[in-house]
N, C-alpha and C positions, 0 to 999 in steps of 0.2 A: 431175441428178435432175429428171425431167420433172414439171411441175405446180407447181413451187415458186412461180412468179410468181402464178398464179391463186389458189393456196391462201393466199399471203401477203396479197394484196389483199383477199380475202374475209374473212380473219381480222381485218384492220385496219379495214375498214368496219363490221364487226360490233360494234366497240367504240365507234363514234361514233353518238350519238343525234341525230335531226333537230334537236332544240332546241339541241344544242351548236353547230350551224352556222347557226342562224337560220331553220330550216325548220319548218313546221307539219306535224305527223304526221297524215295523213288515212288513214282506213280501217285495217283490221286487217293487221298485218304478219306474214307467215309466218316471217320470220327476223329476228333482232335487228339493230339498227344501220341504216345507210344502205342504200338500194337502189342498184343499179348506175346507174339513170337519174339519181338525185340526185348521185352522185359525178360523173358525166359533166357534168351541168349546172353544178355548182360549179367543175369544173376547166376548163370552156370547150371541151369536145370533144363530138363527136356520141356518142349512145348506142351506135350500132353500133361506132364506133371503140373505145370503152371495153370493150364486151363482147368484141370480138376480142382486145383486149389482155389481158383477164382470162383468156381461153381460150388465150392464148399462140399465137395464129395470125395476129396482125396484122403490119404492116410494122415496120421498125426505128423505134423511138419516139425522139422528140427529147428533149433535156434539158429544154426548156421544158414539155413535156407532163408529164414525170416530176416536175418541180418543182411543177407545179400540183396533181398528184394527191397528192404528199407534203404539200402545204399543206392540202388538203382533209381528208386522213386524219390530219393532225396527227402526222406521223412525226418522231421525234427524229433527231439527226444520224446515228447509226448505222443506224437503220432506213431513212433516206433513201439512204445509201450502199448499203445492201443492195438496195433497190429498183432502183437503177441497175445493180447487178451482175447480178441475176437477170433483169432486163428485156433486158439486152444481154450475155449470157454470152460470155466469150472463153475457151473451153476450152484448157487447157494441154496440151502433148503428154503422152500416156500414158507412164508409166515402168513397167518391170518390177520385180519384187520385189527383184532383185539390186541395183537402184539405190537402196540405203538411204541415208537422210540421215546425214551425218557431222557430228560436232562437232569444230571445228578445235582443234588443241593449245592455242592461246592461250586459248581459252574454258575448256578443262578446267583450265588453270593458274589462271584467274580464279576458278573454282568452289572450288578448293582453298585459295585465299587467304582466302575468306570462311569462316574457321574458327569464327566465333561466330554464324553465321546459316545456317539450313537453306536450301539453294538447289538448284534443278534446272533443266534445260532440256527443254522439250517442243517437238516439231515438228508435222508434218502429222498430222491425226487425233488430236491431243493425246497422241501417243506420247512417253513419257519417254525421252530420248536420253542424258542424263548427269546426274550429281548429285554433291554433295560429301558428306563423311562425316556431317555433321550432318543433311543432307537424307535420307540413307539411314537414319540412326537414327530419324528422324521417320516415314518412309514405308515403309522396308523394300524399296526397289527392287532391291537386289542379291540378295534372296532370291526374286525373281520370275523367271519365264520372260520372254523378249522380248514374247510375246503378252500377258502379264499387265501389262506396264509401259505401261498405257494408262489415262489418267485416266478416260475414260468407263466402261471395263470395271470399274475399281476402284470407282467411285461406284455403278454400277447392278447389278453382278453379284457383288460381294464383300459378303456379308452383314455382316461386322464393320464395314463403312464406316458403317452407320447408327448404330452405337454410337460410332464414332470422331468423327463430326460431329454434335454436338447439333442444329445447324441444317441437318440433312441436306436438307430440301426446298429451301432456298435454294442450297445447294451443287449439288444436282442441276439446278435451273433454270439456274444460271449456266453449268454445264457444257454443257447442251444449247444454250443461247443462243449460246455461242461456237462449238460444233460446227456450228451452222446457218451461221454466217459462213464457216467453213472449207469447207463444202459448196458455198456460192455461189461462192467463189473458184476452186474446182476441181471443176466439176460432172462431169467425166469420170473422176474418181478411182474406179476399180473397188474398191479396198480400203476406201475410205470408204463406198461404197454397201453393201459386205458388212458393215461394222461397224454401220451404221444398221439393216440387216436383222437382224443377230444380236441387237442390243439391243432392237429392236421385238418380236421373237419371245419373248425371255426376260424382258423387264421391262415390266410394265403401266405403271409410272411413267414410263419413257422414252417409251412410245407416246403417253401423254397430253401430256407436255411437248413432244415433237417436233411433234405436231399443233397445238400452240398457236402455233407460228411466232414465238416471241420471238427476237430477235437482240440480242447485247450483246458489245462488246469486253471482253477481259479486261485490266483496267488496274491496279486497286488495290482494297484492301478489308481486311477483318479476318476471320480464321478462328478459330473455337473448335474445338479438337481435344482429344479425350480419349485420352491416350497410355498404354499399359499400364505403362510405366516412370515417366514424368515426371508423369502425372496430367493435370489440365486445363491447357491452354495457350491463351492469348489472344494471337494473333500477327497484327499488321498485316502486309500483304504488298504488294509492288510488282512489276509485270511490265514487262519491257522488250523490245521487238522489236529483234533484233540487227542492227546495220548490216552490210550485205553479204549477209545471209540473212534476209529478212523472214518466212520460214516457220519460223524458230526463235525461241522466246520464253524469256527468262530470268526465272525466278520466284524471288524472295528473300523469305523470312519473317524478321521481326524481333520483338523483344520490347521493350516500353517499359523504359528503364533504371530499375533499382531496383524493378521490379515483381516480383510473385510468379512470373509467367511467365518473367521473365529468370533468376531463380534456378533454376527448374525446367529451363529450357533449358540452363543451365550444367551442371546435374546430368546431363542427357541427353548432353551433350558428353563429360563424364567417363566415363559408362557406355559410350559408343560407342568411346572411346579405349582401353578395357580389355577385351581378349579374354576374360579370366577372368570379368568381370561379364556380358558378352554371352552367355557360355555357361551362366550360372547360370539355374536355373528361375525 
């Protein structure tokens, strides 16, 4: 996705004020944050070099220069890694749609053994590839088409998701921040480009968040979910990158033992195990 490097650098210097880095602000500023000349000065590179870098038309940039820019722009660890990725992209070979990601049998068995915790696996573009029974009861993946089994589509294009997630804005921002990382790792992914285009056209919230250039790994956290059967659930979650396939992520939700959410999750498990209950209105 062309322009990511320049857009990212501009968005990051816009959030740094001159006083934050020991500079005195002179004159009226047309845009917020640091000027390109100031970033270049603080990073120890020429203004022309930095401008060409921001315009993505410079030579291959060294780790030392990227580290200096990351220091000036106060990038965190994830943002720093993202900067290196978009500054020196290494496109992976294109794959056709028939080369779908597969979940190995051992992983499916692992999902099924997690019978008290909703769990699922997503792959490239945050497409859901597999889930266990409780994960299905929580999210309804089995009732969706393959195209609908997409975390970004569910968050931004499925209206009920706003009622499902009381902290919808936080969930949406987290989703886009992770999708940004995925785009940097595989810039030649035509399906990802199409997904970003579709979401940009259909969702103003996605357009706003995508333009903000936030990047964040999906590691752990807590989700509040309003489920039509179980009610409100407060579920800590952990994500794990799978050994042997770093493009697949295992997500496991849990409930604090003895909590109301644990009782409601057990109720949801009983409901999921009963075909008669699932068929009831």
